[in-house]
C-alpha angles and dihedrals in degrees: 000000000000092000091048090051093050090054089054097049116106100174118198132166145171137182140173132190116227133188108251089240089064091061132073113265111267131162090239092060099044097102097037125099093196133009128211114214118197142176126189133178143176090214135238104294099079097048089048091052090049088055091049092051093049093047091051092051096253091130099157093052090045093052092046093049091047091052091049089052092051091050091046095055089049090053089053090048089051091051093050090043089054092048090053091047092052091050091049093047090053087059090052092243132128127241136205130229111274118263136175139216107273095040129094096012092304108138114246088222087076087077079094089070092058095041092044093056103035125066092233092164085074089068093034097246118138137183121233125216087260090057093251121135127237125238087048094222093071132112130203121194146160134217122201116224128197148105102289105019094138090066097040122123091235094052090050096042094117092063091065100028117135093213093075098145101028105052117090090190095058113140116217 
């Protein structure tokens, strides 16, 4: 199944770094000087094959392939995240962990910020009216950049979060 998945991957990514003043005001950007916006995808082939497997009753293979696709898009997000981090380090600045609209009390509707500023059509990723991405195996994220990001309130938000037991994304 792993070999089949690799044949179905069409990884694409893009990111840009913006001055905070070029973005709408949001609590999550307050302490940043710059913000990296990114979108990555593995493309449409793998999700289509997952659908084909499910429709033909091959549920186990469909679930396995779907999980491989989810893991694969996260690997691509990690690679782009690392590329951004290296660029930021070369400028002697600090960077936050990556986070996405819909996490940490950041409204998923703010996907519009990312999709409004990045030419996502170049990598064939689109936003639906419900703020979901297509292809489904895509990830959007932001990284705050500045001089003292490690000590910022936003970066340390999990330490004082009220959703202690409910949040599956909670950082220790």
